[in-house]
C-alpha positions, 0 to 999 in steps of 0.5 A, spaced: 736 445 424 739 450 428 737 456 432 739 463 429 741 468 433 741 475 430 746 480 434 743 487 432 747 494 432 745 499 437 742 503 431 736 498 430 731 497 435 727 490 434 720 492 433 717 488 438 718 493 443 713 497 440 705 497 442 707 494 449 701 497 452 696 492 449 698 486 453 695 479 456 696 482 463 692 489 461 687 485 458 686 480 463 685 486 468 680 489 464 676 483 463 676 479 470 671 484 473 666 481 468 668 475 466 671 472 473 672 465 470 678 468 465 685 465 466 691 467 463 694 461 459 701 458 460 706 461 455 711 456 457 714 453 450 713 445 450 720 442 449 718 438 443 717 445 439 723 449 436 722 456 437 726 462 433 725 469 436 727 475 433 728 473 426 729 479 422 725 480 416 726 487 414 729 493 416 725 500 416 729 506 418 732 506 425 729 499 427 728 492 424 722 488 424 722 481 426 718 475 427 717 469 431 717 462 428 715 455 431 716 448 429 715 441 431 722 437 433 719 431 431 718 432 424 724 433 418 719 433 413 716 440 409 710 442 413 705 447 411 706 454 413 701 458 418 702 465 419 699 469 425 697 476 425 696 479 432 691 485 433 691 491 437 687 496 433 692 497 428 696 501 434 698 497 439 700 489 440 706 485 439 707 477 436 708 475 444 700 476 444 699 470 440 705 466 443 701 460 446 696 460 440 702 459 435 706 454 439 700 450 440 698 450 433 705 448 431 705 442 435 699 439 431 704 439 425 705 446 422 711 451 421 708 457 425 710 464 424 708 471 427 711 477 424 711 484 427 709 490 423 709 497 423 703 500 427 699 506 426 703 510 431 709 509 426 706 509 419 699 509 416 696 504 412 698 501 407 705 500 411 703 494 415 700 490 409 707 492 406 710 489 412 706 483 412 707 481 405 714 482 405 714 477 411 711 472 407 716 473 401 721 472 406 718 466 409 718 463 401 725 465 400 727 461 407 723 456 406 728 450 406 731 453 412 725 452 416 722 446 412 716 450 410 711 447 404 709 454 401 704 451 397 700 450 403 699 457 407 694 459 412 693 466 414 690 467 421 689 474 424 685 476 430 682 483 431 685 488 427 690 482 425 684 478 422 682 484 418 689 484 415 690 477 414 683 477 410 685 483 406 692 479 404 688 472 403 683 475 399 686 480 395 692 475 392 695 480 388 690 485 387 693 490 392 695 497 388 697 501 394 702 496 397 707 490 395 703 483 394 706 477 397 709 471 392 705 466 395 697 465 396 693 463 402 689 456 401 686 458 408 684 464 412 682 464 419 679 470 421 678 471 429 673 477 430 676 481 425 672 486 420 671 484 413 668 491 411 670 498 414 664 501 410 658 497 413 653 501 418 656 498 424 663 499 423 662 506 421 658 507 427 664 505 431 670 506 427 668 513 424 664 515 430 663 523 429 664 524 437 671 522 437 676 526 434 680 520 431 678 512 432 683 506 431 681 505 424 681 513 422 688 513 425 691 507 421 687 509 415 689 516 415 683 520 414 675 519 416 671 515 412 668 522 409 674 525 407 677 518 403 671 513 402 676 510 397 681 508 402 676 505 407 673 501 401 680 499 399 682 496 406 676 492 406 677 485 405 670 483 402 671 487 396 677 482 394 673 476 394 673 472 388 673 465 385 680 464 388 679 466 395 681 461 400 677 457 405 675 461 410 673 460 418 670 465 422 671 465 429 667 470 433 665 473 440 658 476 441 660 483 439 658 484 432 662 490 431 668 486 431 666 482 425 662 487 421 661 485 414 662 477 416 655 475 413 655 478 406 662 476 406 660 469 407 654 470 402 659 472 397 664 466 398 658 461 398 656 464 391 663 462 389 663 455 392 668 457 397 668 453 404 666 457 409 665 455 417 663 459 423 665 458 430 662 463 435 662 463 442 655 466 445 658 469 451 665 471 450 669 478 450 673 481 444 680 478 445 677 471 448 682 467 444 687 470 448 685 467 455 681 460 458 676 458 458 675 460 450 683 459 448 682 451 448 676 451 444 679 456 439 685 452 438 681 446 437 677 449 432 683 452 428 686 445 428 680 442 425 679 447 420 687 447 418 687 439 417 681 439 413 683 444 408 691 444 408 
């Protein structure tokens, strides 16, 4: 397998340059006061992992969208695909945030891709969903190049990325406002992401009347009362059906970030779909990015992936 190096003209900017204000270092500085045990993870890619960086999958106006891809070197077989979607309130963040999680999961026998997408500061919903669907379709087209078994797909998302991963996983061709991916997810792992924008707790924070604009309203393009249908359309819970994938919820102790989880579990269980919950009793939002929680997060994800794929 050969590493692909893409040389871009000066007319395009790789999208990983966007959203840099949401970084591991910034989160670490904010959290260490309340969580003195917190530790930054190692981001050194193990020698046994192939790493493909800035792999362009889409051009958008004056820049390109790219992804990072990780694959174990000790396997030439086609491996299940795991696509990870970073968070950042739909307005910040980069694939670099999930680097350690990505190569750690790849080491367990998966091809892991982490795509960038347009943030709300550049384009509102459903642009990011459209980008991610395009990324999935790109991976399908290039499956031979990276030895990917596209019949086995897991979507993993954290925070805002969890909401978007769930929307793509549950909708499975039902989205009306954007493109749909060509492949369907067998597994969803939602890490502290909303299942329903319209629950009271979600609206309390995401449609806070004391704020001129919130992260969600900036992404959705309106406050809830101005366009309730769009908030409904962006809520993953409304797409749960008999073909929805097995779902693992990994959560912090902050309920606002996983609003709608219990009702989603009820709907999935009624349909006979496997659900599991792994919850940290005293962990901040963004726990998956840091030790001492990251190791257990990786273990929980790996176990679920190997059981379900």
